[in-house]
C-alpha positions as CSV (number, residue, x, y, z in Angstrom):
1,M,75.6,60.5,128.4
2,R,73.9,59.8,125.0
3,P,74.3,56.3,123.7
4,P,76.7,55.7,120.5
5,P,75.5,56.3,117.3
6,V,73.2,54.6,115.2
7,H,72.2,55.9,111.9
8,D,72.5,55.6,108.5
9,G,73.0,59.5,107.8
10,P,76.4,61.6,107.9
11,L,78.3,61.8,110.6
12,N,79.2,64.5,112.9
13,D,82.0,65.1,114.9
14,E,80.2,63.7,118.1
15,D,79.8,60.8,116.3
16,V,83.5,60.1,115.4
17,K,84.4,60.5,118.8
18,W,82.3,57.2,119.5
19,L,83.7,55.0,116.1
20,L,87.3,55.8,116.3
21,P,89.7,53.3,118.4
22,S,90.8,56.1,120.7
23,R,91.4,56.7,124.1
24,E,88.3,59.2,124.4
25,G,86.6,56.7,122.1
26,V,87.2,54.3,125.4
27,A,86.6,56.6,127.8
28,L,83.0,57.7,126.2
29,H,82.1,53.9,125.9
30,G,83.4,52.9,129.2
31,E,81.2,55.7,130.4
32,Y,78.2,54.2,128.6
33,V,78.7,50.8,130.2
34,S,79.1,52.2,133.6
35,Q,75.8,53.9,133.4
36,L,74.0,51.1,132.2
37,L,75.6,48.4,134.3
38,A,74.8,50.6,137.6
39,G,71.1,51.0,136.0
40,A,71.1,46.9,135.4
41,L,72.8,46.3,139.1
42,G,70.6,49.1,140.6
43,Q,67.4,47.2,139.3
44,A,68.4,43.7,140.0
45,G,69.1,45.2,143.9
46,L,72.9,44.1,143.5
47,P,75.4,46.8,144.4
48,M,78.1,48.1,141.9
49,N,81.4,46.4,144.4
50,P,83.4,44.8,144.9
51,P,84.7,45.2,140.8
52,V,84.4,42.5,138.6
53,Q,86.4,42.1,135.5
54,I,85.8,41.2,131.9
55,A,87.1,37.6,131.3
56,S,86.0,37.0,127.6
57,V,83.3,38.4,125.1
58,A,83.7,35.8,122.6
59,N,81.2,35.4,120.4
60,G,79.3,38.4,122.0
61,K,78.8,36.1,125.5
62,V,80.2,38.3,128.3
63,T,82.3,36.2,130.6
64,L,83.0,37.6,134.2
65,S,85.8,37.1,137.0
66,G,86.5,38.2,139.8
67,Q,85.6,37.8,144.0
68,R,82.3,37.9,144.2
69,A,79.2,35.8,145.3
70,D,77.0,37.1,142.9
71,L,79.5,36.8,140.2
72,A,77.0,34.3,138.0
73,R,74.2,36.9,138.3
74,I,75.8,39.9,137.4
75,E,77.1,37.7,134.4
76,Q,73.9,36.9,133.6
77,L,72.4,40.7,133.5
78,C,75.3,41.5,131.4
79,N,74.3,38.8,128.8
80,Q,70.3,38.8,129.0
81,N,70.4,42.9,128.8
82,P,71.1,43.1,125.2
83,E,72.0,46.8,125.1
84,L,74.7,46.2,128.3
85,N,75.8,43.3,126.6
86,S,76.3,45.5,123.2
87,A,77.9,48.3,125.2
88,I,80.3,45.5,126.9
89,C,81.3,44.3,123.4
90,N,81.8,47.5,121.6
91,L,84.3,49.0,124.6
92,Q,86.0,45.6,124.6
93,V,86.2,45.9,120.6
94,M,87.1,49.8,121.0
95,A,89.5,49.3,123.6
96,A,91.6,46.5,121.6
97,G,91.8,49.0,118.6
98,V,93.8,51.5,120.2
99,P,97.2,50.1,119.4
100,A,96.9,49.6,115.8
101,M,95.2,53.1,115.9
102,D,98.6,54.6,117.1
103,E,100.6,52.5,114.7
104,S,98.6,53.7,112.0
105,G,99.3,57.4,113.1
106,D,103.1,57.1,113.7
107,Y,103.0,55.6,109.9
108,I,101.2,58.5,108.3
109,R,103.7,60.8,110.1
110,D,106.3,58.9,109.0
111,W,105.4,58.7,105.5
112,Y,104.7,62.5,104.9
113,R,107.8,63.4,106.8
114,A,109.7,61.3,104.1
115,R,111.6,63.4,101.6
116,N,112.0,61.2,98.8
117,D,110.5,57.9,97.3
118,A,113.5,55.5,98.9
119,E,112.4,56.8,102.6
120,R,108.7,56.2,101.5
121,M,109.8,52.6,101.1
122,A,111.8,52.3,103.9
123,V,109.0,53.7,106.1
124,Y,106.6,51.2,104.8
125,R,109.0,48.4,105.0
126,H,109.5,49.2,108.6
127,Y,105.8,49.2,109.4
128,A,105.0,46.4,107.6
129,S,107.4,44.3,109.5
130,R,105.8,44.8,112.8
131,M,103.0,42.9,112.5
132,P,101.6,44.2,116.2
133,A,100.5,41.5,118.4
134,P,96.7,41.1,119.6
135,S,95.9,43.6,122.3
136,K,95.5,42.4,126.1
137,V,92.7,44.6,127.3
138,E,91.2,44.1,130.8
139,I,88.2,45.6,131.9
140,S,86.9,46.3,135.8
141,L,83.3,46.8,136.3
142,G,82.4,48.2,139.7
143,G,82.8,51.5,141.6
144,S,81.8,54.7,140.3
145,A,83.5,54.0,136.7
146,V,84.3,51.5,134.6
147,S,88.4,50.9,134.4
148,V,90.5,49.5,130.9
149,S,93.8,49.1,130.3
150,V,95.4,48.4,127.0
151,N,98.7,46.5,127.0
152,G,99.0,47.8,130.5
153,E,98.4,51.0,129.8
154,A,95.4,52.6,131.8
155,M,92.9,54.4,129.5
156,P,91.6,57.6,130.8
157,Q,87.9,57.8,132.1
158,M,85.4,60.4,131.4
159,T,85.0,62.7,134.0
160,A,81.5,64.1,135.4
């Protein structure tokens, strides 16, 4: 799997899949993290199982939780490998944006369904009053895939 796009040129359809906070984008980023993690753990002689969870990515520092004796070593790998660290942080941000993207889609759909200015203002007031709460993102690293849930909803995974 190719890494996420990093360029200044025009975006193609594949780039957009990586950049939009969507379920497909979460699956792409999750598969990328899984590949990077498998490589880093393999190089360090550590197994993928049992899985560990991302506790935090505050300020770009990955903090893990889980029931592994080598948890501190895995956390160190996640923070010392710039590509893996960036991929984990990007996955967290991408997943956290899914509910807001869903809400935006609902707003646009309802706006265009409105038949007049009064209905459009009602749509605006409805969505403006529903500021979404921050997303709760849970990421589990291990096994053959990265598992992500946002606000309790399991995000899809890429299938080979």
